[in-house]
C-alpha positions in Angstrom: 12.1 121.1 67.7 8.8 122.0 66.1 5.4 123.0 67.4 6.6 123.6 70.9 5.2 126.5 72.8 8.3 127.7 74.6 8.8 130.8 72.4 5.1 131.8 72.8 5.5 131.6 76.6 8.7 133.7 76.7 7.1 136.3 74.5 3.7 136.6 76.1 4.3 136.0 79.8 4.9 139.8 80.3 1.4 140.5 78.9 0.0 139.1 82.2 1.5 142.2 83.8 -0.2 144.4 81.2 -3.5 142.8 82.1 -3.1 142.6 85.9 -1.2 145.8 86.9 -3.9 148.4 85.7 -6.5 146.7 88.0 -4.4 147.1 91.2 -6.1 149.3 93.8 -4.3 152.6 94.4 -3.2 151.4 97.8 -1.5 148.4 96.2 0.3 150.4 93.5 3.7 149.4 94.8 2.9 145.7 94.0 3.2 146.5 90.3 7.0 146.4 90.6 6.8 143.0 92.2 4.5 141.7 89.5 6.9 142.9 86.9 9.8 141.2 88.7 7.9 137.9 89.1 7.0 137.9 85.4 10.6 138.6 84.1 12.1 135.8 86.3 10.3 133.0 84.3 11.5 134.7 81.1 15.1 134.3 82.4 14.4 130.7 83.3 13.0 129.9 79.8 16.0 131.8 78.2 18.4 129.5 80.1 16.4 126.5 79.0 16.7 127.7 75.4 20.5 128.3 75.8 21.0 124.8 77.2 18.8 123.0 74.7 19.7 124.9 71.5 21.3 122.6 68.9 24.4 124.6 68.0 25.1 122.3 65.0 21.8 123.1 63.3 21.6 126.1 61.0 17.8 126.1 60.6 15.0 127.3 62.8 14.4 125.6 66.2 11.6 125.7 68.8 9.2 126.5 66.0 5.6 127.1 67.0 3.1 127.3 64.1 2.1 128.2 61.5 -1.4 128.8 62.8 -3.9 130.8 60.7 -4.3 134.3 62.1 -5.8 136.4 59.3 -6.2 133.6 56.9 -7.9 135.6 54.1 -4.6 137.4 53.6 -2.3 134.5 54.3 -1.1 135.9 57.6 0.0 133.4 60.2 1.2 133.1 63.7 4.7 131.6 63.3 7.6 131.9 65.7 11.0 130.3 65.8 14.7 131.0 66.4 18.0 130.2 64.7 21.6 131.1 65.5 21.0 134.7 64.3 18.2 135.4 66.8 19.0 133.1 69.8 21.5 135.4 71.3 19.1 138.3 71.0 16.4 136.3 72.8 18.8 135.7 75.7 19.8 139.3 75.8 16.2 140.6 75.8 15.3 138.3 78.7 18.3 139.4 80.7 17.9 143.2 80.0 14.2 143.0 80.8 14.9 141.6 84.2 17.7 144.1 84.9 15.5 147.0 83.8 12.8 146.0 86.2 15.3 146.0 89.1 16.8 149.3 87.9 13.2 150.8 87.9 12.8 150.2 91.6 13.3 153.9 92.3 10.4 155.1 90.1 7.9 156.8 92.3 5.4 158.3 89.9 2.5 156.5 88.2 3.9 153.1 89.1 1.0 151.1 87.5 1.3 152.8 84.2 5.1 152.6 84.1 5.4 148.9 84.8 2.4 148.0 82.6 4.1 149.8 79.7 7.5 148.2 80.6 5.9 144.8 80.3 4.2 145.7 77.0 7.6 146.8 75.7 9.1 143.5 76.8 6.6 141.6 74.8 7.2 143.7 71.7 11.0 143.3 71.9 10.9 139.5 72.4 8.3 139.1 69.7 10.4 140.9 67.2 13.3 138.4 67.6 11.1 135.3 67.4 8.6 136.2 64.6 8.9 134.2 61.4 6.0 135.9 59.6 6.8 139.3 58.2 3.4 140.7 59.2 3.8 139.4 62.7 7.3 140.8 62.9 6.0 144.2 61.9 3.2 144.1 64.5 5.8 143.4 67.3 8.1 146.0 65.8 5.4 148.7 66.0 4.2 147.5 69.4 7.5 148.7 70.9 7.0 152.3 69.6 4.0 153.3 71.8 5.3 152.2 75.2 8.8 153.6 74.5 7.2 157.0 73.5 5.3 157.2 76.8 8.1 155.9 79.0 10.4 158.7 77.7 7.7 161.3 77.5 6.2 160.9 81.0 9.1 159.6 83.1 12.0 161.3 81.3 14.0 164.4 82.0 13.3 168.1 81.5 13.2 167.9 77.7 11.3 164.6 77.7 8.5 165.6 75.3 11.0 166.8 72.6 13.1 163.6 73.0 10.0 161.3 72.9 8.5 163.0 69.8 11.9 162.9 68.0 12.3 159.2 68.8 8.7 158.5 67.6 9.1 160.4 64.3 12.4 158.8 63.4 11.3 155.3 64.3 8.0 155.8 62.5 9.8 156.9 59.4 11.8 153.8 59.4 8.7 151.7 60.0 7.0 153.3 57.0 9.9 152.1 54.7 9.7 148.6 56.2 5.9 148.6 55.7 6.1 149.6 52.1 8.6 146.8 51.3 6.5 144.3 53.2 3.4 145.1 51.2 5.3 145.2 47.9 6.7 141.7 48.6 3.2 140.5 49.5 1.6 141.9 46.4 4.2 140.8 43.9 5.1 137.4 45.3 3.3 134.3 44.0 0.9 133.1 46.7 1.1 136.5 48.5 3.7 135.6 51.1 4.5 136.9 54.5 6.3 133.8 55.7 10.0 134.7 56.1 11.1 131.1 55.6 9.5 131.1 52.2 10.5 134.7 51.3 14.1 133.5 51.8 13.7 131.9 48.3 12.2 135.2 47.1 13.4 135.0 43.5 11.4 131.8 43.0 8.3 133.6 44.1 8.4 136.8 42.1 6.9 135.4 39.0 4.7 138.5 38.4 7.9 140.5 37.5 8.9 138.9 34.2 10.9 141.8 32.7 14.5 141.6 33.9 15.1 145.4 34.4 11.8 145.7 36.3 12.7 142.7 38.4 16.1 144.1 39.3 14.8 147.6 40.1 12.1 146.2 42.3 14.5 144.0 44.3 17.0 146.9 44.7 14.4 149.3 46.0 13.0 146.7 48.4 16.5 146.1 49.7 17.1 149.9 50.1 13.8 150.5 51.9 14.6 147.7 54.4 18.1 148.9 54.9 17.1 152.5 55.6 14.3 151.4 57.9 16.7 149.3 59.9 19.6 151.8 59.7 17.5 154.3 61.5 17.1 151.9 64.4 20.9 151.0 64.6 21.3 154.1 64.4 23.6 154.6 61.5 25.0 158.0 60.5 23.3 160.2 59.4 20.1 158.8 61.0 21.6 158.8 64.5 20.5 162.2 65.9 17.5 160.8 67.8 19.6 158.6 70.0 21.5 161.1 72.2 18.3 163.0 73.0 16.4 159.9 73.8 19.1 158.5 76.0 19.7 161.8 77.9 16.0 162.3 78.7 14.9 158.7 79.3 14.8 157.2 82.8 17.7 154.9 83.6 15.9 151.6 82.9 14.7 152.8 79.5 18.2 153.9 78.5 19.3 150.4 79.4 16.6 148.9 77.1 17.4 151.4 74.3 21.1 150.6 74.3 20.8 147.0 75.4 18.1 145.7 73.0 16.5 148.3 70.7 19.7 149.3 68.8 20.3 145.6 68.1 17.0 145.3 66.3 18.4 147.4 63.4 21.3 145.1 62.7 19.2 142.0 63.4 16.7 143.2 60.8 19.5 143.6 58.3 20.7 140.1 58.8 17.2 138.6 58.8 15.8 140.4 55.8 18.5 142.2 53.7 20.9 139.3 53.9 18.5 136.5 53.7 16.1 137.9 51.0 18.6 139.8 48.8 22.0 138.3 49.3 23.3 139.5 45.8 22.3 143.1 46.5 23.8 142.9 50.0 27.1 141.7 48.4 27.0 144.5 45.9 26.5 147.1 48.6 28.9 145.6 51.2 31.6 148.3 50.7 29.0 151.1 51.2 27.8 149.5 54.4 31.4 149.1 55.6 32.1 152.8 54.9 29.1 153.8 56.9 30.3 151.5 59.7 33.7 153.2 59.8 32.0 156.6 59.8 29.9 155.5 62.8 33.0 154.3 64.6 35.1 157.4 64.1 32.3 160.1 64.2 30.7 158.6 67.2 34.0 158.5 69.1 34.8 162.1 68.3 31.3 163.2 69.4 31.7 161.2 72.6 35.0 162.9 73.3 33.3 166.3 73.0 30.6 165.6 75.7 30.5 166.9 79.2 27.2 165.1 80.0 28.2 161.5 81.1 25.0 160.0 79.7 25.3 161.7 76.3 29.0 160.5 76.2 27.8 156.9 76.6 25.0 157.4 74.0 27.6 158.5 71.4 29.8 155.7 72.4 26.9 153.4 71.4 26.8 155.0 68.0 30.5 154.3 67.7 30.4 150.7 68.9 27.5 149.8 66.6 29.8 150.8 63.7 31.9 147.7 64.5 28.8 145.6 64.0 28.1 147.1 60.6 31.8 146.6 59.6 31.9 143.0 60.7 28.5 142.2 59.0 29.7 143.6 55.7 33.0 141.7 55.6 31.4 138.3 54.8 34.0 136.3 56.6 33.3 133.8 59.4 35.3 135.8 61.9 33.7 139.1 60.8 30.0 138.1 60.9 30.5 136.1 64.2 32.3 139.1 65.7 29.4 141.4 64.6 26.7 139.3 66.3 28.9 138.7 69.3 29.5 142.4 69.5 25.7 143.0 69.5 25.3 140.8 72.6 28.4 142.2 74.3 27.6 145.8 73.6 24.1 145.2 75.1 25.5 143.9 78.4 28.3 146.5 78.7 26.2 149.5 77.8 23.4 148.4 80.1 26.0 148.4 82.9 27.1 151.9 82.0 23.7 153.4 81.9 22.8 151.8 85.3 25.9 153.3 86.7 25.1 156.8 85.3 21.7 156.5 86.9 23.3 155.7 90.3 25.4 158.9 90.3 22.5 161.0 88.9 20.2 159.8 91.7 22.7 161.1 94.2 24.1 164.2 92.7 21.2 165.2 90.5 23.4 166.1 87.6 25.7 164.3 85.0 28.2 167.0 84.3 31.6 165.2 84.1 33.5 168.4 85.1 31.3 169.0 88.1 32.5 165.9 89.9 36.0 165.0 91.2 37.6 162.4 93.4 34.6 160.1 93.3 36.8 157.0 93.7 37.6 158.3 97.2 34.0 159.1 98.1 32.4 156.0 96.5 35.0 153.2 96.3 32.6 150.4 95.5 30.9 152.5 92.8 34.4 153.3 91.5 35.2 149.6 91.1 32.1 149.0 89.0 32.5 152.1 86.8 36.1 151.2 86.1 35.1 147.6 85.2 32.4 148.8 82.8 34.6 151.5 81.2 37.4 149.0 80.6 35.0 146.5 79.2 33.7 149.2 76.8 37.1 150.2 75.6 37.9 146.6 74.8 40.3 145.5 77.5 41.6 141.9 77.0 39.9 139.6 79.4 36.5 141.3 79.2 33.9 140.6 76.6 34.2 143.9 74.6 37.7 142.8 73.4 36.8 139.5 71.8 33.9 141.0 69.7 36.0 143.8 68.4 39.0 141.5 67.7 36.9 139.1 65.6 35.5 142.0 63.7 38.9 143.3 62.9 40.3 139.8 62.0 37.4 139.2 59.7 37.1 142.7 58.2 40.8 143.1 57.4 40.6 140.3 54.8 37.9 142.1 52.9 38.5 145.8 53.7 42.1 146.3 54.8 42.1 150.1 54.5 38.7 150.6 56.2 39.8 148.2 59.0 42.9 150.3 59.6 40.8 153.4 59.7 38.3 151.7 62.1 41.2 150.9 64.5 41.4 154.6 65.3 38.0 154.1 67.0 39.6 151.9 69.6 42.2 154.6 70.4 39.6 157.3 70.5 37.4 155.1 72.7 40.2 154.6 75.2 40.9 158.4 75.1 37.4 159.6 76.0 36.7 156.9 78.6 40.0 157.4 80.4 39.7 161.1 80.2 36.2 160.8 81.8 37.7 158.7 84.6 40.4 161.3 85.1 38.0 164.2 85.3 35.2 162.7 87.3 36.8 160.0 89.5 40.4 161.0 90.1 42.0 164.2 91.4 40.9 166.4 94.2 37.7 165.5 96.1 34.8 167.8 95.4 33.7 168.6 99.0 30.2 169.2 97.8 29.7 165.5 97.4 31.5 164.4 100.6 28.4 162.7 101.9 27.3 160.8 98.8 26.3 157.2 99.7 28.1 154.4 97.9 26.3 152.0 95.6 23.4 150.1 97.2 22.7 146.4 97.3 19.7 146.7 94.9 21.9 148.6 92.4 24.6 145.9 92.7 21.9 143.2 92.0 21.0 144.9 88.8 24.7 145.0 87.8 25.9 141.6 88.9 24.4 139.4 86.2 25.7 141.7 83.5 29.2 141.9 85.1 29.4 138.1 85.4 28.5 137.6 81.8 31.0 140.3 80.7 33.8 138.6 82.6 32.9 135.0 81.6 32.7 135.8 77.9 35.9 137.9 78.1 37.8 134.8 79.4 35.9 132.1 77.6 33.7 133.3 74.7 33.2 129.8 73.0 29.7 129.1 74.5 28.4 132.2 72.8 30.4 131.7 69.6 29.1 128.1 69.3 25.6 129.3 69.9 25.6 131.8 67.0 27.9 130.2 64.5 25.8 127.7 62.5 23.3 130.1 60.9 25.8 132.8 60.4 28.1 130.5 58.5 25.2 129.3 56.4 24.2 133.0 55.7 27.8 133.8 54.8 27.8 130.9 52.3 24.6 132.2 50.7 26.1 135.7 50.1 29.7 134.7 49.2 29.0 133.5 45.6 27.8 137.0 44.7 30.9 138.8 46.0 33.0 138.3 42.9 30.3 138.9 40.3 29.0 142.1 38.7 25.8 141.9 40.7 22.3 143.5 40.4 23.3 147.0 41.4 26.2 147.2 38.9 23.9 145.8 36.1 21.2 148.5 36.8 23.6 151.3 36.2 
């Protein structure tokens, strides 16, 4: 479907909130949360329309809108579209944005600024996944940085300024690498290209680099710049240290967005740019990426086990679980790459539930110390059911969505990296260990009389959890709708890279 406006609508509907909310009178400040809710509901409706009308047999871009001249003097266009790589991320962004608005209902400071920034962040996230012009992609990528900085720095915890600045600096560093590569490709490509669909045939457009060695070095350093820029966002070890601080200090809804959507932008960027533009270099470096994936899995799990702050434990579990995505992506098998993208979606929904649940207990007890609780199942039985459901989904219990994503990753990765896959399996055991140990310390055992009067989970909090829980359960029992949705472009991408796996490759030739 070409030149349809549906992706433009789903991207820019939240901007109405950015325009309207600041002009609300002080007495009507509470209406800002209702405006945000009303604007995220059409996003959900459009996301469902996209899901139901997406052609799962088509590997190319669909719902394309553009190209329309934007800054025509420099060949910059407005061009949006989605394929099987990005469609699941569009659905996830719409869902997490709605859930985050509901989870933000307890915010009671500077409501207009908070919800206006949240709507701006929503537009930036959605635009990143639909942009097909590199310059447009970069604008949306950077657009997320400012609202996230203020949302952490103003509405966060006691060390919010430190966490916000650390997040800003790390993310900005990654953005600089991406910017340098974007400008290099523009300057050296024939016709000065930003169009990602044309850059996919990049070698045909680099006529200005006639010398073979110069050509290879240029392409390798472009690949490396993009990879580092996106690895910071994943976050991949050793660029991960901004994430625990940002999560711990961020308000609940912003932690949900961080884990649910923002981390996925790193692996999405690798698939969209490193894999599509430089498939031969990606094949050369597959083992290195897989090694870093296993490091993420094991290191993140051990760090999570060492935590006493419940929110920091879940933050490190995100580092660990994103390692499965890196491992599956680097295997270049159908099961591996499908498992990686499925894990991106599943991790977004499961971790969003976990952070909402951490926010529930923090709002009541005003701390997150795991050892400071005890017997919470007795005191808050409905909350206990939800936390058990989310924990078991996170550790990969069969019948819940976390299992199928990890299983596909292991099935696909073992064919390519048997030793690394066996090492990665330890992450499953460690994940079960730290999650079950957390349940034992905080939710079982003697009741802490200090928390005898804690109210159980509320209706509003259940509303924010319910759509996530339903999806986790449905995809755990029957994942085929999502697998069919993401399969076509991933298989096509896999076929592009595969011919380079058994050859010497660019990187080997350089050295």
